[in-house]
Backbone bond lengths (Angstrom), bond angles and torsions (degrees), N, CA, C in turn:
res aa  C-N    CA-C-N  psi(-1)  N-CA   C-N-CA  omega(-1)  CA-C   N-CA-C  phi
1 M - - - 1.463 - - 1.532 110.62 -
2 F 1.322 115.37 155.50 1.446 123.30 171.91 1.524 107.43 -110.37
3 E 1.322 116.47 153.92 1.461 121.38 -177.99 1.519 110.45 -118.97
4 L 1.332 117.16 129.98 1.458 122.20 179.46 1.519 110.24 -79.48
5 K 1.342 116.07 131.05 1.465 122.49 176.01 1.524 108.63 -118.21
6 N 1.321 115.86 149.79 1.467 121.95 175.56 1.517 107.79 -135.35
7 K 1.325 116.32 116.02 1.460 121.20 179.48 1.518 108.45 -128.62
8 N 1.312 115.66 110.89 1.469 121.66 -179.73 1.520 112.04 55.20
9 G 1.332 116.44 38.63 1.456 121.36 177.64 1.513 115.00 85.79
10 V 1.330 117.61 -5.20 1.469 121.64 176.90 1.528 107.77 -91.87
11 E 1.332 116.52 118.16 1.458 121.55 -179.05 1.516 110.46 -102.85
12 Y 1.316 115.86 134.77 1.461 120.96 179.90 1.523 108.19 -156.53
13 Y 1.326 115.49 163.40 1.454 121.12 179.95 1.532 110.71 -111.31
14 T 1.328 114.96 148.00 1.460 121.25 173.40 1.530 108.68 -130.66
15 V 1.331 115.10 167.64 1.464 122.09 179.45 1.526 108.07 -107.15
16 P 1.331 119.06 112.07 1.467 120.69 -176.79 1.530 114.13 -53.94
17 S 1.329 117.70 -38.95 1.467 119.08 -179.61 1.518 111.91 -66.13
18 F 1.330 117.68 -28.93 1.461 121.08 174.98 1.526 110.21 -74.68
19 E 1.333 115.63 -44.38 1.470 120.18 -178.65 1.520 111.21 -60.14
20 S 1.319 116.66 -38.09 1.462 120.08 -175.32 1.517 113.27 -66.46
21 T 1.345 117.58 -17.88 1.471 120.46 179.10 1.520 111.99 -76.50
22 G 1.339 117.80 -24.93 1.462 121.28 -174.26 1.514 113.71 68.36
23 A 1.340 116.93 13.56 1.470 120.46 -173.60 1.513 113.80 -96.35
24 V 1.354 117.33 -18.20 1.463 119.61 -173.47 1.524 112.15 -140.78
25 R 1.324 113.72 158.35 1.457 122.21 160.47 1.518 105.48 -105.20
26 H 1.327 117.62 140.87 1.449 118.67 -177.42 1.514 110.17 -162.71
27 C 1.329 115.81 165.60 1.449 120.64 174.27 1.517 109.89 -168.82
28 Y 1.327 115.11 164.40 1.459 122.00 160.68 1.515 105.49 -121.33
29 T 1.318 117.26 122.13 1.454 121.00 -172.91 1.520 111.55 -76.97
30 T 1.316 115.29 161.03 1.463 122.74 172.08 1.533 108.39 -115.56
31 K 1.317 116.30 -172.66 1.463 121.03 177.60 1.526 112.33 -80.16
32 H 1.330 117.69 -5.90 1.464 120.76 -165.94 1.527 113.74 -104.95
33 G 1.326 115.12 132.82 1.459 120.34 172.37 1.510 115.20 116.60
34 G 1.340 117.56 0.32 1.462 120.54 -177.77 1.509 112.89 -102.50
35 V 1.341 114.94 -163.10 1.465 120.42 -174.19 1.521 113.34 -118.53
36 S 1.324 118.99 -1.45 1.459 121.63 -177.61 1.528 111.35 -73.82
37 K 1.330 115.77 160.87 1.463 121.65 -175.34 1.533 110.84 -123.64
38 N 1.343 113.68 173.92 1.461 123.34 175.52 1.530 110.96 56.90
39 E 1.345 118.45 -133.24 1.465 119.32 -176.87 1.520 112.93 -66.68
40 Y 1.341 116.91 -12.07 1.462 121.00 179.73 1.527 113.02 -97.00
41 E 1.316 116.25 3.98 1.464 120.11 -176.23 1.535 111.19 -64.25
42 S 1.352 117.83 127.60 1.457 123.00 -7.57 1.531 110.81 -124.91
43 M 1.345 117.17 -27.85 1.466 120.46 -178.70 1.541 110.00 -92.56
44 N 1.322 116.02 62.18 1.463 120.14 177.44 1.518 110.65 -80.37
45 L 1.317 117.31 129.85 1.461 122.10 178.74 1.524 111.16 -116.22
46 R 1.323 115.74 24.00 1.468 121.84 -178.29 1.523 111.13 -96.40
47 L 1.315 115.99 117.61 1.459 121.59 172.72 1.532 109.11 -84.50
48 N 1.311 116.10 171.86 1.466 121.73 175.39 1.531 112.06 56.12
49 C 1.319 114.10 49.27 1.454 120.84 174.46 1.522 106.51 -143.68
50 S 1.338 117.14 -174.21 1.466 118.25 -176.04 1.527 113.33 -79.08
51 D 1.322 117.85 -6.11 1.460 120.08 169.13 1.526 108.42 -68.43
52 S 1.327 117.18 148.71 1.463 119.09 -177.67 1.527 111.01 -74.50
53 R 1.312 115.35 147.52 1.461 119.91 177.24 1.519 110.39 -61.24
54 E 1.331 116.79 -35.70 1.462 120.06 179.43 1.528 111.06 -60.74
55 N 1.325 116.69 -41.59 1.466 120.17 177.39 1.522 111.65 -62.58
56 V 1.330 115.51 -46.11 1.466 119.53 -177.24 1.525 110.77 -64.42
57 E 1.318 117.19 -43.86 1.463 120.07 178.53 1.527 110.54 -61.92
58 E 1.339 116.81 -40.63 1.459 119.69 178.33 1.536 110.48 -64.81
59 N 1.319 117.42 -38.06 1.469 120.18 176.85 1.530 111.27 -63.14
60 F 1.325 116.78 -42.20 1.462 119.85 175.60 1.526 110.75 -60.50
61 R 1.321 115.94 -43.48 1.459 119.36 -179.56 1.525 110.76 -62.01
62 I 1.339 115.92 -43.30 1.466 120.42 -178.29 1.521 111.20 -62.24
63 I 1.325 117.64 -49.83 1.468 118.92 -176.82 1.520 110.61 -67.87
64 C 1.322 117.60 -36.90 1.468 119.62 178.73 1.523 111.42 -66.79
65 D 1.328 117.55 -42.52 1.463 120.37 176.27 1.528 110.71 -61.84
66 T 1.320 116.30 -36.33 1.459 121.09 -177.54 1.520 112.18 -65.66
67 I 1.342 116.92 -40.66 1.467 119.08 -176.29 1.529 113.06 -103.57
68 G 1.343 116.64 1.09 1.454 119.76 172.86 1.510 116.29 88.44
69 M 1.334 116.48 26.77 1.464 120.79 176.83 1.519 110.95 -102.20
70 N 1.317 116.47 155.24 1.462 122.72 174.11 1.529 108.02 -89.87
71 F 1.336 116.61 108.57 1.461 117.62 -173.30 1.521 113.07 -69.31
72 K 1.320 117.75 -15.26 1.469 120.10 175.96 1.523 111.69 -73.08
73 N 1.334 117.42 -15.69 1.469 121.22 179.97 1.516 113.41 -98.75
74 L 1.330 118.15 0.47 1.465 120.76 -177.57 1.529 111.37 -55.40
75 V 1.330 114.71 142.01 1.471 120.85 178.23 1.515 108.78 -128.26
76 F 1.329 116.91 121.51 1.465 119.46 171.62 1.517 110.42 -143.45
77 S 1.324 114.72 165.18 1.456 121.34 -168.08 1.525 111.26 -120.32
78 N 1.310 115.22 173.10 1.452 122.73 171.31 1.525 107.33 -83.69
79 Q 1.331 117.14 103.04 1.458 121.26 -176.79 1.526 110.06 -80.72
80 V 1.329 116.07 127.41 1.465 120.49 -174.03 1.524 112.50 -128.47
81 H 1.338 117.64 18.48 1.468 122.14 -179.84 1.532 111.18 60.15
82 S 1.332 114.54 45.47 1.461 121.20 -177.83 1.518 109.91 -111.67
83 D 1.344 115.32 -172.34 1.473 120.46 172.33 1.526 110.78 -111.26
84 K 1.338 115.99 21.67 1.460 119.95 -177.12 1.532 110.63 -82.48
85 I 1.331 114.83 137.36 1.461 122.67 -176.31 1.524 108.43 -123.35
86 Y 1.320 117.10 136.43 1.469 121.16 -177.38 1.519 110.14 -118.73
87 N 1.319 116.06 134.49 1.463 122.61 175.85 1.525 109.06 -88.15
88 V 1.317 116.75 114.19 1.465 122.69 -175.91 1.521 110.29 -90.87
89 T 1.353 115.13 135.92 1.465 121.11 174.81 1.526 108.59 -134.08
90 K 1.326 115.68 -179.73 1.469 120.97 -177.79 1.521 112.72 -54.84
91 K 1.318 117.12 -32.65 1.464 120.42 -177.35 1.530 112.39 -64.43
92 D 1.329 116.24 -14.91 1.460 120.20 -177.52 1.527 113.43 -93.83
93 C 1.326 117.77 -3.32 1.463 120.12 -176.97 1.534 111.53 -54.53
94 G 1.314 116.01 131.05 1.455 121.12 178.75 1.512 114.57 91.11
95 K 1.339 117.66 -7.32 1.463 119.13 -179.46 1.530 109.87 -71.45
96 G 1.303 115.14 125.17 1.449 121.56 -178.64 1.503 112.03 119.95
97 L 1.318 116.92 -51.40 1.456 120.92 -177.75 1.520 111.92 -100.35
98 F 1.330 116.78 -41.74 1.459 121.00 -176.05 1.529 113.35 -114.37
99 R 1.309 116.78 -12.24 1.467 122.45 176.68 1.519 107.52 -136.61
100 D 1.332 116.85 169.12 1.456 119.31 179.08 1.522 110.57 -56.56
101 K 1.335 115.81 143.26 1.454 120.59 178.36 1.527 111.44 -64.32
102 I 1.324 114.97 155.89 1.456 120.38 165.10 1.519 106.73 -63.50
103 Q 1.303 117.03 131.51 1.446 120.45 -174.97 1.520 112.38 -83.11
104 E 1.307 116.17 132.35 1.463 125.07 168.89 1.521 113.83 49.04
105 A 1.310 115.18 72.94 1.461 121.75 172.73 1.516 108.20 -145.33
106 D 1.328 116.35 135.18 1.455 120.43 179.45 1.524 113.08 -114.61
107 A 1.325 116.38 8.44 1.461 120.95 170.10 1.521 108.26 -147.32
108 L 1.326 115.79 143.60 1.461 122.23 -179.94 1.521 108.37 -125.19
109 I 1.342 116.16 136.81 1.464 122.16 176.29 1.520 107.88 -124.19
110 C 1.331 116.59 138.40 1.464 120.11 179.02 1.522 109.90 -143.14
111 A 1.338 115.34 136.55 1.469 121.71 178.48 1.521 111.14 -121.60
112 E 1.339 117.33 19.39 1.453 122.21 177.96 1.523 109.24 -117.89
113 S 1.316 116.18 146.45 1.463 120.35 -176.46 1.520 111.57 -78.70
114 G 1.328 115.36 153.92 1.454 121.39 173.16 1.508 115.77 76.97
115 I 1.344 117.97 16.87 1.469 121.14 179.68 1.528 108.03 -119.93
116 P 1.327 118.43 103.11 1.464 120.31 -179.60 1.528 110.54 -77.17
117 I 1.330 116.07 120.40 1.463 120.74 174.99 1.526 108.36 -96.67
118 V 1.345 115.61 146.47 1.466 120.66 -170.41 1.525 110.16 -137.03
119 I 1.328 116.00 134.24 1.462 123.10 172.01 1.527 107.28 -126.24
120 F 1.342 116.50 139.66 1.461 121.02 -176.80 1.530 111.04 -107.28
121 T 1.326 115.91 141.90 1.463 120.34 177.20 1.520 110.64 -144.89
122 A 1.347 113.90 157.18 1.468 120.51 173.41 1.526 107.14 -151.97
123 D 1.291 117.81 46.50 1.469 131.72 179.95 1.524 111.08 139.24
124 C 1.340 117.45 -34.42 1.461 120.12 177.96 1.531 110.09 -65.50
125 V 1.319 116.37 167.97 1.461 120.94 -171.53 1.529 111.14 -96.73
126 P 1.344 117.78 121.00 1.469 119.81 170.81 1.532 109.30 -87.98
127 V 1.326 116.04 127.53 1.464 120.51 179.93 1.529 108.54 -119.53
128 Y 1.330 116.37 119.17 1.453 123.76 -178.72 1.526 109.88 -97.05
129 F 1.345 114.85 146.71 1.462 121.25 175.28 1.526 108.74 -135.12
130 L 1.321 116.34 140.27 1.458 120.27 175.77 1.527 109.94 -146.32
131 D 1.331 115.42 127.12 1.457 120.87 166.96 1.523 106.62 -109.53
132 P 1.336 117.72 101.27 1.470 119.48 -175.95 1.524 113.09 -71.23
133 K 1.326 118.28 -17.98 1.462 120.59 179.35 1.520 110.96 -80.46
134 K 1.326 117.44 -48.17 1.467 121.36 176.90 1.523 111.97 -82.40
135 R 1.344 116.39 -12.13 1.460 122.94 -179.06 1.535 110.39 59.63
136 V 1.314 113.51 58.19 1.465 122.27 177.31 1.522 107.95 -123.78
137 A 1.331 116.42 131.67 1.461 122.32 178.60 1.522 109.51 -123.37
138 A 1.320 116.38 149.25 1.460 121.18 177.91 1.520 109.14 -152.06
139 I 1.327 115.63 152.14 1.464 121.71 172.30 1.524 107.65 -137.38
140 A 1.334 116.08 135.20 1.458 121.55 177.38 1.520 110.54 -117.33
141 H 1.332 115.20 142.04 1.464 123.04 173.45 1.528 106.39 -99.16
142 S 1.336 115.88 105.60 1.461 120.33 -173.80 1.524 109.84 -109.15
143 G 1.343 116.19 82.02 1.457 120.57 168.91 1.514 108.91 -73.20
144 W 1.330 117.48 -176.66 1.471 116.25 -175.40 1.521 111.42 -65.92
145 K 1.337 117.18 -35.46 1.463 118.77 178.29 1.530 110.83 -69.18
146 G 1.336 116.71 -41.44 1.460 119.89 177.45 1.513 112.13 -65.98
147 T 1.333 116.33 -33.09 1.459 119.70 177.76 1.527 110.27 -67.29
148 V 1.322 117.47 -44.23 1.463 120.50 176.41 1.531 110.35 -60.12
149 A 1.335 116.44 -35.31 1.469 121.12 179.39 1.525 112.70 -82.46
150 D 1.347 117.60 -0.12 1.466 122.95 175.72 1.526 112.19 63.75
151 I 1.326 116.59 45.30 1.459 117.64 -178.94 1.526 111.57 -65.34
152 A 1.333 118.11 -33.40 1.468 119.65 178.46 1.526 110.45 -65.45
153 G 1.317 116.61 -47.04 1.460 120.05 178.35 1.513 112.34 -63.12
154 Q 1.321 116.48 -39.65 1.464 119.92 179.49 1.528 111.33 -66.54
155 T 1.333 116.67 -35.60 1.466 119.08 177.64 1.520 110.47 -64.66
156 A 1.326 116.40 -43.51 1.471 119.83 176.79 1.524 111.01 -60.71
157 R 1.323 117.03 -42.96 1.483 120.35 179.95 1.518 111.06 -62.51
158 K 1.323 116.26 -39.63 1.461 119.52 -179.81 1.529 110.80 -65.01
159 M 1.327 116.69 -40.15 1.472 119.92 176.46 1.526 110.75 -61.47
160 I 1.315 116.43 -40.17 1.463 121.16 -177.81 1.527 111.51 -71.54
161 H 1.322 116.68 -48.16 1.465 120.17 -171.35 1.528 114.02 -86.45
162 E 1.339 117.44 -28.79 1.460 119.05 -178.00 1.526 113.13 -102.29
163 Y 1.334 117.13 -25.99 1.454 120.37 -176.87 1.521 112.86 -110.73
164 G 1.317 117.18 -1.44 1.459 120.81 176.68 1.514 115.26 74.19
165 C 1.330 117.50 19.30 1.459 120.60 179.20 1.539 110.05 -73.42
166 R 1.317 115.62 150.46 1.464 120.86 174.75 1.527 109.06 -101.06
167 E 1.324 115.64 141.62 1.455 120.15 -177.19 1.521 111.72 -52.83
168 E 1.323 116.48 -43.10 1.455 119.97 -174.92 1.531 113.33 -71.27
169 D 1.339 116.72 -14.17 1.468 120.17 -179.92 1.525 112.36 -93.29
170 I 1.325 117.59 -12.90 1.458 120.94 -174.87 1.524 110.77 -84.40
171 L 1.329 115.46 123.45 1.461 122.32 171.27 1.528 108.06 -95.16
172 A 1.312 117.00 139.04 1.463 120.85 177.00 1.524 109.42 -127.44
173 A 1.316 115.67 157.11 1.466 121.24 178.21 1.523 108.95 -147.64
174 I 1.306 115.57 136.69 1.465 122.19 179.07 1.524 107.62 -109.56
175 G 1.327 115.93 115.31 1.453 121.26 -173.36 1.517 113.52 -83.73
176 P 1.334 117.13 -177.31 1.463 121.85 179.27 1.531 111.41 -57.94
177 H 1.334 115.65 140.13 1.461 121.91 -179.16 1.524 108.23 -163.28
178 I 1.310 117.33 171.24 1.454 118.99 178.92 1.521 109.58 -66.03
179 G 1.327 115.84 127.94 1.447 120.50 -174.79 1.523 112.27 -84.70
180 V 1.313 114.81 170.65 1.462 120.29 178.10 1.521 110.84 -59.39
181 C 1.325 116.89 -24.97 1.467 121.57 178.80 1.526 112.62 -60.23
182 H 1.339 117.31 -31.63 1.457 120.70 -175.15 1.524 114.47 -124.37
183 F 1.334 117.92 -2.64 1.463 118.32 -179.78 1.525 109.76 -88.66
184 E 1.331 114.20 72.97 1.463 121.97 176.14 1.522 108.97 -80.13
185 V 1.332 116.92 136.26 1.462 121.27 -178.34 1.520 110.05 -127.92
186 G 1.328 114.74 154.68 1.454 120.81 176.63 1.517 111.95 -76.31
187 G 1.306 115.12 175.37 1.456 120.83 -176.25 1.511 114.07 -60.62
188 K 1.336 117.58 -39.04 1.462 120.09 -178.46 1.525 111.36 -66.41
189 V 1.345 116.59 -43.99 1.461 119.42 179.14 1.527 110.03 -67.78
190 A 1.324 117.75 -39.28 1.465 120.79 176.22 1.524 110.48 -58.88
191 D 1.320 116.75 -41.22 1.468 120.48 178.53 1.516 111.54 -63.92
192 I 1.335 116.62 -37.84 1.476 120.59 179.06 1.525 109.88 -64.01
193 F 1.325 116.89 -45.31 1.467 120.17 179.03 1.532 111.21 -66.33
194 R 1.328 116.76 -39.66 1.462 120.72 179.58 1.524 110.15 -62.83
195 E 1.320 116.33 -42.37 1.465 120.40 -179.79 1.527 111.02 -68.23
196 A 1.343 116.58 -38.04 1.461 120.22 -176.74 1.522 112.60 -76.27
197 F 1.340 117.06 -37.92 1.464 119.89 -169.27 1.526 114.54 -125.34
198 G 1.320 116.87 -23.06 1.452 119.43 -174.80 1.522 111.09 103.61
199 E 1.310 115.83 173.47 1.459 121.88 -174.86 1.523 112.80 -63.69
200 W 1.356 117.33 -23.62 1.467 120.64 -176.26 1.523 113.16 -63.23
201 A 1.344 117.38 -21.42 1.466 120.83 -178.75 1.523 112.33 -78.55
202 L 1.328 117.70 -10.42 1.457 122.23 -174.29 1.521 111.14 -112.57
203 V 1.323 115.36 149.73 1.455 122.63 172.30 1.521 106.75 -122.95
204 R 1.316 116.74 125.48 1.457 120.14 -178.29 1.519 109.65 -93.86
205 K 1.329 115.86 115.16 1.460 121.02 171.53 1.526 104.63 -113.23
206 E 1.329 119.22 -129.38 1.455 118.72 171.64 1.520 109.00 -66.81
207 K 1.342 114.86 -35.83 1.459 121.89 172.79 1.516 107.03 -130.26
208 Y 1.333 116.11 178.47 1.458 119.41 179.59 1.528 110.84 -76.95
209 H 1.314 115.15 142.13 1.455 123.34 172.11 1.523 107.87 -122.90
210 V 1.350 115.99 149.12 1.462 121.15 179.44 1.517 109.45 -110.84
211 D 1.313 115.79 134.50 1.462 122.63 176.05 1.529 108.29 -96.95
212 M 1.336 115.48 88.77 1.469 120.73 -175.17 1.525 111.44 -63.55
213 Q 1.324 117.32 -40.23 1.466 120.34 -178.45 1.528 110.46 -62.00
214 K 1.302 117.02 -43.18 1.465 121.44 179.85 1.523 110.61 -60.61
215 V 1.333 116.26 -43.74 1.464 120.52 179.80 1.526 110.52 -63.38
216 I 1.329 117.08 -46.60 1.467 120.38 -176.10 1.525 111.37 -67.24
217 I 1.328 117.76 -38.89 1.460 119.79 175.55 1.522 110.37 -59.19
218 R 1.334 116.76 -41.23 1.477 120.10 177.72 1.527 110.46 -64.29
219 Q 1.324 117.18 -41.91 1.469 120.59 178.97 1.520 111.20 -61.49
220 L 1.330 116.88 -42.59 1.465 120.40 178.81 1.522 110.70 -66.06
221 A 1.324 116.85 -41.17 1.468 120.21 178.46 1.520 111.27 -61.46
222 D 1.331 116.26 -35.73 1.473 119.90 178.47 1.523 111.63 -63.23
223 E 1.335 116.91 -23.19 1.462 121.33 178.24 1.527 111.67 -97.47
224 G 1.314 117.03 6.37 1.458 121.28 178.73 1.519 114.50 86.09
225 I 1.356 117.13 10.82 1.463 121.25 -179.39 1.522 108.37 -91.77
226 K 1.311 116.46 108.43 1.458 121.12 -174.75 1.536 112.46 -108.08
227 N 1.335 117.19 -21.58 1.466 121.06 -177.01 1.535 108.87 -90.14
228 V 1.337 116.03 90.45 1.464 121.64 -174.32 1.528 109.76 -125.14
229 A 1.329 116.27 117.82 1.467 121.68 174.51 1.528 108.19 -92.23
230 C 1.325 116.73 138.74 1.462 120.98 -178.72 1.526 110.68 -122.64
231 A 1.330 115.32 133.51 1.463 119.72 178.60 1.524 111.26 -68.53
232 N 1.344 116.42 -34.22 1.470 121.77 -178.73 1.519 111.86 55.04
233 M 1.356 115.45 42.26 1.461 120.93 177.59 1.520 108.95 -128.26
234 C 1.327 115.93 125.94 1.462 121.39 178.70 1.522 109.53 -87.47
235 T 1.326 116.23 127.65 1.465 120.18 -178.75 1.528 111.53 -67.13
236 Y 1.323 117.99 -31.60 1.463 121.63 177.68 1.525 110.28 -69.20
237 C 1.312 116.49 -48.52 1.471 120.66 179.82 1.518 111.99 -64.32
238 N 1.328 116.35 -29.79 1.460 121.69 -176.53 1.530 110.77 -111.69
239 G 1.330 114.86 48.87 1.456 120.44 -178.63 1.512 114.03 -65.26
240 D 1.319 117.87 -15.25 1.458 120.66 174.60 1.527 111.23 -76.27
241 M 1.333 116.85 -18.76 1.460 121.89 -176.91 1.522 112.78 -106.10
242 F 1.352 116.95 -34.90 1.462 121.80 -173.18 1.533 110.56 -127.63
243 F 1.321 116.11 153.66 1.451 120.82 171.91 1.535 108.98 -75.76
244 S 1.331 116.18 135.32 1.461 121.84 179.61 1.521 109.69 -132.36
245 H 1.318 116.33 118.88 1.468 121.44 -179.47 1.523 110.71 -63.03
246 R 1.337 115.83 -45.44 1.466 119.51 -175.11 1.524 111.42 -69.83
247 L 1.306 117.72 -38.62 1.465 121.27 -179.42 1.518 111.79 -63.56
248 T 1.336 117.09 -37.66 1.466 121.99 -172.28 1.525 113.26 -105.06
249 N 1.337 116.69 7.53 1.471 120.42 -176.97 1.525 111.59 54.02
250 G 1.322 115.99 37.17 1.453 121.46 174.43 1.508 115.83 88.96
251 R 1.317 117.95 -3.28 1.470 120.65 179.53 1.524 107.92 -90.59
252 R 1.310 116.22 85.00 1.478 119.44 -171.47 1.512 110.71 -165.10
253 G 1.342 114.15 167.76 1.461 121.23 169.96 1.513 110.10 -94.45
254 V 1.322 116.51 -157.43 1.458 120.68 175.12 1.523 109.98 -133.73
255 C 1.327 114.58 151.26 1.455 121.52 168.21 1.529 107.99 -94.91
256 A 1.324 116.25 169.01 1.461 119.79 -176.45 1.515 111.26 -135.61
257 A 1.329 114.61 139.31 1.454 122.89 167.29 1.528 106.35 -96.48
258 M 1.339 116.84 122.37 1.458 121.75 -173.76 1.528 109.51 -129.78
259 M 1.331 116.26 141.56 1.461 119.06 178.70 1.516 110.02 -160.27
260 E 1.339 116.10 143.66 1.461 121.32 173.65 1.527 109.55 -143.88
261 I 1.330 113.85 144.74 1.457 120.41 172.55 1.530 108.37 -71.51
262 I 1.311 117.30 133.89 1.466 121.28 179.11 1.531 109.76 -80.68
């Protein structure tokens, strides 16, 4: 489960199992508590859109001040729905907001303290990872293409093989995303999921729907990751709380999954 927090009007979610370790600061943002207007109201963290850069920077400052992060150290990448994973270090501080983004990466891993890593979503699945013993944190952006490419499983493998994490020590969390109730896909995408995972990944209603959470939980289990907290919140159904690309036909901001080792 995820837990809703409200601090001075800024609403965000945290994962109790992560909080109890004392090893990280983290959140999944909502639409509430920022300064943006219209379709971006109000905590929009999307750059390169018709919202002003000043608004977006102020929103970053607000959420970082709220959860105790240094927004000048934020690190985020150019997300391209790939299976590429980037190892973040101190040299990357500020990339995304104050320096050029890390190019083409849909998952970030960091084993150094004080570096907030950030992944953006507006229906896609944010997947958090934490090894509190090795003090390694990671977040993956698992859109449907990244899910087919097993970016969540690959992130877990990288933590295990490159950072020395043990499967039993890794905590994972699956944040808010478009649920099977609204993730309707066309025949070609259904065929891709059927070929990759089998019929169990699909739900047949009037058209095919994909259960992304079910697939990702299976991928994590295949890597030995059994401790998985799930938000169980659909971004489409909860459009008053989260930005949803499908609900708004693309007229929206983005929410962010953020985490740093303390």
